[in-house]
N, C-alpha and C positions, 0 to 999 in steps of 0.2 A: 636710536638714530646713528647712522653710519658717519664716519669722519667726513666723508665726501658730502653728505647731506648737511652736516654742520657748517662745512665750508661754504656751501651754497647758500645756507640761511645767513651766514655772515656777509656774503656778497650782497644779498637782498637788503640788509640793513644798511650797508654802506651806500647802496644806490638810493635808498630812501632818504638817507641824510643829505645826499646830494641834490635833492629837489631844488633848493633855493639857488645853488650854484647853476644848475641846468636852466632854471627860470630866468636867471640873470643873463646867461648866454642867449636864451630865446628872445628876450625882450628886445635885444639889439635889432631883431627883424621885425618884431611886433610894433615897435614904436615908429617904424617907417610908414605904417598905415594906422596910426593911433586914432585918428578921427573916425574911422570906420569902427574901431574897437570901442570908442566912446558911444557911438550910435547904437551898437549892439547892447552896451550897458543901459542906455536909456530905455531901448525897447524891452529888455529884460525886467526893468523896474515897472514899466507899464503892464506888461503881461502878468507879473507876479501880483500887483495890486488888483487887477481885474480877476485873476484867479481866485482872490480871497474874497472879493466883493460878490461875484456872481452866485455862489452858493447861498448867500445870506438873502439875496433878492429872489432867488429860486424858491427858498422856503417861504418867503412872504407872499410869493405869487400863489403858492398852493394853499396857504392859510387864508388869503383874501378870496380865493376862488371858492374854497369850501364854506367860508363864512359869509359869502354874499356881499362883500365889501367891493362893489364894482368901481367906484371912483378911485379907490386905493389900487385895485388891481390894474387899472389902465395906467396909472402913474408907474407902477412897478414894472409892467411890460415894456412901457417906453424906456424906462431906466435900463432895463436888461438889454434892450435893442441898441441903446447908445454905447453900453459897455461892450457889447459884442462887435460893434463897428470899430470901436477903439481897440479892441483885441486884434481884429483884422489888419488895422493900421499898424499896430505894434509888430505883428508878424511880417508885414511887408518891409517895415523898416529893418527888422532883423534880418530877413533873407537877403534883401539888397546889400546891406552893409556887410554880412557875412561873405557874400560872394565876392565883393570888391576886395575885402581884406584877405580872404583865403588864397585866391589865385595870384594875387600880387606877392604875398608873403612867401607862399611855396615856391614861386619862381625865383625869388632872390635867394632862398635857402638852397635850392637845387643848383643854381649857378655857382654859389660859393662852394657847395660840396663838389661839383664837377671840377671846378678849378683845382681844389685841394687834392682830389683824386688823381689828377694829372701830375701832381708833384710827387706821388708816391713812387718809391724806387721800383726799378724794373724787377728786382728780385722778389719784392713783395706782391707785385702785380702777377708775376708768373706763378707764385706759390698759392694765390687765392683764386677761387672760381669767380667768373664774371657775375654769377648770382648774388655773391656777397654784396657787391657794389650796386647792382640793379635794385635789390631789395631795399637798400638804404636810400637810394635816390628816389624810389617811387613811394614805397609804403611808409617808411619811417619818417620822411619829410611831412607827410600829411598828419601823423601824431604830433609833431613838433609845431606845426603851423596852427593846429587847432587847440593847442593847450589852454591859451588865455580865454578863448571863447567857451571852451568846455568848463573851465573853472568858473566863469561867470554864470553859465547855465546852472550848474549843479549847486553853487553857492546860492543863487536866487531861489531855486527850488527848495533848498534846505531852510533858508531864511523864511520863505512863504509857508513851508510846513511847520516851522517852529512857532510862527506867529499864530497859526490855526491852533496848534497844540496848546498854547498858552491860553487862548480864548476858551478852549474847552475846559480848562482847569476852573475857570469861573462859571461855566454852565453847570458842570457836574464832576465833583472830585474823585468819585469812585470810578466812573468811566475814564477819566484822566489817568488814574492809577493803572487800570487794565491796559490801556494804550502804552503807558510808560514801560510796563513789565514786558510786554511783547516787543516794543521797540528795541529795548536793551538786549533781549534774547536774539532778535533778528539781527541786530548790528554785530554781535560777536559771532553769530553763525555765518553772516556774509563776510566778515573779515577773514575768518578761517577758510572760507571757500575761495576767496580771492587769492590767498596764499597758495592754495592748491592749484588754482587755474594758472597762475603765473608761472609756475615751474613748468607746466604742461605747454604753455603758450611759448615759452622760450625754446623748447625742443621742437615744437611745430615750425617756428620761424626758421630755425637752423635747417630743418629738413626741406622747407620751401625755397630756401637759398640754393640747396643742392639741386633741386628739380629745376628751378629757374636757370642756373648755370648750365646743366646738362642739355636742357631743351634748346638754349641758345646755341649750344655747340652742334646739335643736330641740323639746326637751320643754316648755320654758317658753313657746316661741312657736309651739306646735303650732296654736293657734286661727288666728293670723294667717297662718301658712303655708298652711293649708286655704283660708282666704277668699281669699288671693292666687293660689290654684291653683299654689303654688310648690314642691310636693312634689318634682318631678322635679329642679329646679335645686338644691335644697337637698340632695337625695340625691346628686347629681353631686358637689357640693362635699364632702359628707361622705365620699364614695368616694375622692375625690383625697386628702384628708388622711389617710384610714385606709390608703390605699396607701403613703403616706410612712411611717406608723407600721408597716405590715407590712414594708416594705422594711428599716427600721432594726431590727425585731424579728428578721426573717430573717437579717440581717447579724450581729447580736449572737449569736443562737443558733447560726447556722451557724458562725461563727468559734469559739464555745465548743465545738461538736461536733467541729470539726477538731483543736482543741487537746487535747480529751479523747482523741481517737483516737491522736494522737501520744504522749500521756502513757500511755495503755494499752499501747501497743507497747513503750515503754520498761520499764514495770513487768513485762510479760510476759517480756521478755529477762532482767530481773533474776531473776524466779521461775525461769526455765529454768537460769540459771547456778547459782543457789543449789542447786537440786535435783541438778545435775550434779556440783557439787563436793561436796555432802553424800554421795551415792552413793560417790564417789572416796574420801572420808576414812573412810567405813564399811568399805569393802573393805580399805583399808590399815590398819585398826585405829586410826586417829587420832580416831575419833569414834564414840561409842556410838549404838545405835538410839534410846535414850530421849532422848538429847541432841538428836539430829536431829529427833525428833518435836517436842520443845520449840521448837526453831528454826523448824520448819515451821509450827507452831500460832501462833508469834509473828510469822511472816512478814508477814501483812496489817497488824499493828499497826506494824511497822517501816516497811514500804513506804508506809503511810499518813502517816508522819512529814512527808514533804514536802507531802502534801495538806493536813495540819493546818496547816502553815506558810502554805500557799498561801490556805486558807480564812481563816486568821487575818488575813492581809494583805488579802484580799478583804472580810472583815468590817469591818476598820478603814477601807478606802476607801470602802465603802458608807455606813459610819457618818459619816465625814467629809463626804461628799456631802450625806447627808440632814441632818446637824447644821448645816452652813453654810446650808442652805435654811431650817431651822427657826429658828435663832438669828438668822439675817438679818432675821426678823420679831421675835422675842422681845428680842434684846439689841442687834444691830448695826443699821446704818442702810441696809438694802437699799431700804426703802420709807420715804417721808416720813410722819411721825406728826403727828396733830393736836396743836396746842399750846394750852394753856389757862393762865390765870393761877391764882393761889393764894387769891384772896379768896373767901370763902364768904358768900353771901347767901341766907338761907332762903326769903325771899318778896319778890318784886319787885312794886311797884305797877302797872307797865306803861308808864311814860313812856319814849318811844324818840326819840332824837335822831341824826340823820345830819348830820355836820358836814364839808362838802368832802370827801366820800367819792368816791374813784375805784377802778375795779376792772376787770381784764381777765383773760380765761381764757387761760392758756399764752402769755403775752406777745403776744397778738394785739391788734387794735384795742380800745380801752377800750369796755367795756359801760356803765359808769357814769362820768360825768365831772364831778367836782367837785360832786356832788349833796349838797344840804342840804334838810332838812325836819324837823319835829318832830311827834310823835304824842302828845297828851295821854293819860294814864292814864284807863281807863274810857270811851274814846271809841270809836266805830265809824268807821273810815276805809277808804277804798277807793283802790286804784291802778289807773289805766285808761291804756291806750295800745296802739298797734298791736303786732303780734307782733315780738319782738326789741328792744323798747324798754328793757328791762332790769328789768321788774317781778319776774320770778321770782328774779333775782340779788339784789334787796333781801331777800327772804325767806332766801336762801341765806346772806347775810352776818349777818342777825339771828340765825339759828340756829347761826352759826359753822361751817357746812360749808365755807366758804372764808373767808380773811382778806382785808380790804380792802388794797389796794396803798398807799393814802395816806388821810389824814383820819381822823376819830374816829366811832365809834358808841358812843353813851352809853345805857345801860339804867338808868332812874332817874338817879341821879348817878354811876354807876359806868361807867368805861371798859370795854367788852366784853372787851379784852385782859387786864384785871386779874382777871376773874371765872373761877372754876373751872367744870368741865363741868356739874356738878349745878345751879349757880346759873343757868346760861343755859337748858340744855335741860330742867331740871327745872320751869322756870317758864314754858315755852310749849309748845304743841301746834301742829303744822303738818298741814294736811289738803290733800294734793297732788291734782292732776288724775287722776294714775294711781296711787292708793295700793296698796301691796303687801299683799295678804291672804295669811295663812299657811295652809297645808294642815292645818287643824285644825277643830274645830267652832266655831260662832259664839260660844258662851260662852268657849272657850279663846283665840279671837282677841282677846277683851276681857280676860281674866284675865291673859294673858301680858304685858300692859303695866301691869297693877295686880293683883298676886297676891293682895291682901287684899280685892278687891272682893267684896261680898256679891250675892246673887241680887237684892235690892232695887235695889242700885246699878246693876246691869247693866240691869235692866228700865227704870229711870228714864232712863238715858242712851240707850237704844234708843228710847224714847218721845220724847225730846227730838229725836233724830235722825230721827224719823218712820220707824223701822225695825221697831218691836215688831209692829205689825199684820201686816207681811209674815212676820216670823219664826213668828208663831202660825199661819199657814197651812201651814207645813212640817211634815211627818209627825213629824220628831224635834225640832221646835222649836229651842230654843237648842243642842241636841246635834247638830244637822245638820253634817255635814263639808262644807266648801265647796270642797275641792279645791285643788290648787296654784295659788297666785296668785288664788284666788277664782274659779276657772274656771266654778263652776256659778252664780254670781251675775252679774247684768247690770251694766253700768257704773254706773248710778245706785245700785244696791244696794251695790256695793263702796264707793262714796263715802259712803253713809249709814253703813256699818259703820265706816269711818274716821272719820267725824264723831262717831259714838257712842264711839269710843276717846278722841277728844279730850275729849268731855263727861265721860267716866268719870275722866279724870286731874285735871279741875277746875283746870287751870292758869289763871294770871291773864291770860296773853296767848295768844290763838288766832289762828293765821294761816290763812286760806283761800286756797289757790293754785289759783284757778279751779275750786274744788271742787263748784261747781253746774254745770259745763259739760255734763256727761253726764246730767243729770236732765231728766225731762219737765216741762212747765209746772206740772202740779199739784203734784208733789214739790217742785219748785223753790220754789213758793209756801209750802209747809210749812217747808222749810229756811229760807227767808227769815224767815218768822215766828219759827222757833227763834232765828236770829240776833237778830231784833228784841227777843226776850225777854232776851238778854244785855245789852242796852244798859244802861249804868250800872254794871254789876257786873264786866264784863270789858273789857279792851283788845282790840279785834277788828280785824284787818287783813285786807282782802279784795282779792285780785286779780280783777278782774271780767271775765268773759267776755261777759256781757250787762249793758249799763248799767242795765237795769230792775231788776236784783237789788241795786243800791247806790243807788238814787234817794233812799233815806231815810238815807244815811250822814251822819254829823256833818260829815265833810269828804271831799272827793274830790281826790287828787293826780293831775294829768295829767302822764304821763311820755312824753317824746319825745326820741329820739336820746341816751339815758342821762342826761337831766337833768329836774328838775321844772320844767315851763314855766308851770304855774299850779296854783292849789288854791282850793277853795271849795265851796259847796253845788252841787247839780245845777242849779238855777235860775240861780245867779250864773255858772256856767261856760257855760251855754247862751248867755248874753248877752255874755259877755266873752272867752271862749277859743276861738279858731278851730279848734284841734286837737280839743277836746272836741266841738264842734259838728260837725265833720266825722265823728268817730267816731259820734256819735248819729245823723247822717243816714244813714251807711252801714248802721248796724244796721236802721234803718227800711226801707231799700231791700231788704235781705237778707230781712226778714220779709214784705215784700210780694212 
């Protein structure tokens, strides 16, 4: 065994030993619907008792029929009928209870998991495929939801099988011994089989995550794929990773099929030996026909004992694997989480100070270098500079998507590190260059960020964002579905919808991250006018793609190589700042 294999085996043991810890975590959700879990337990008990009783009465039915005991036969038939009706009732209770339990518990787990995923740092989200999180939200939550019911099922089956097994000991000890030998053989065979399958299952899940992540990228990026005429290259890549998934799936299911084949052969051999020994004992008067019928009827239940143990182990292994992946997000530290302070401030005025702030992404070269500046509340300021100068990073730090490496960021008089999430993000709106629009109606895209927004509020925000007139030209107006990522909207329309969302929130601080870059000149003028109307009432920060959009800003900060090299009005900077003047001249050349 290689060092890697030994390490993997060690991990499996650790995960198995974590069973009770994960069960404790899971019971937090299960107990919310424990009445349905209790009903499943009752139904399981009923079904187990009936499964033991029916073969006994089935044997009596055959003996009474062949012996001509008609009165006894009628009683037995009626008894079997009552048992079967009771079995149907037990199954009904089981299914209805399981249904109520499963969907309620799964929903609660998924909501908590989604909440925690939204706390994961932007770095970790960027470094992982969406398939990693989709797999956990969908498939792993099902394993976690079902664990207690699965355990009840397998334990009930095992208890029922053991009860029958003990009963056979009193009927015939030799047949009991044969069963015991084969059950032990099957148990160790199936335990080893599960160890093999678990390793292959882990590989298959990882490959499935990659496929899920890439296929979601194809759907989200379909427009760009078409424009780039890259359908073939994307499909070739999709085919290559799907081939890997196919290979791991074939390997997993092929191994399972081979192991099931060997398992079936052993079970068939056991069935043959029991039948031969049964005939031998009947001929020699050591076993009655009715007793042999009972043994034969019980044979599947006994032979399934090892399978029940196998499935119980498999169930535990699958649960441990899924639980480790879910609680790696919910409880443990598989991913880094955003950290906030505890201070709560309901409303910020909008004063922003950067004091010697430095920052780099992934320990690479610094993006911001000892940067200092101050934005006064209720002022409109702009940040200009060439691409990569660090402008968007400033906004990422203000909204605390990232933490500064050094220095201080002060909102009003509070250090941003001391403020809680709502105090920061509840007081600002950010309008990005490529806003994400949800696959909902225009109205729902607005209401999802402010659930109590009235129709009047929505229309007012859209009018301020110069979107209302466009919406009224649509057949379904505000009820128009815009498609995933707002695919039915133009770039400018998506940005105006994002601007309307910001207006609707009415936050004191509004950040425009090159939000007018995709707008035509006419719409840009309207948005610029809307921004002008905010002056004096909001703190507005603008990353300018076009210098013409910020010519009336109260102050313009010129960013170069991660530092503020100068600041002032447009006219001042044209006279005194070489960097700004060069940007201005370059823009004029591009326009000409």
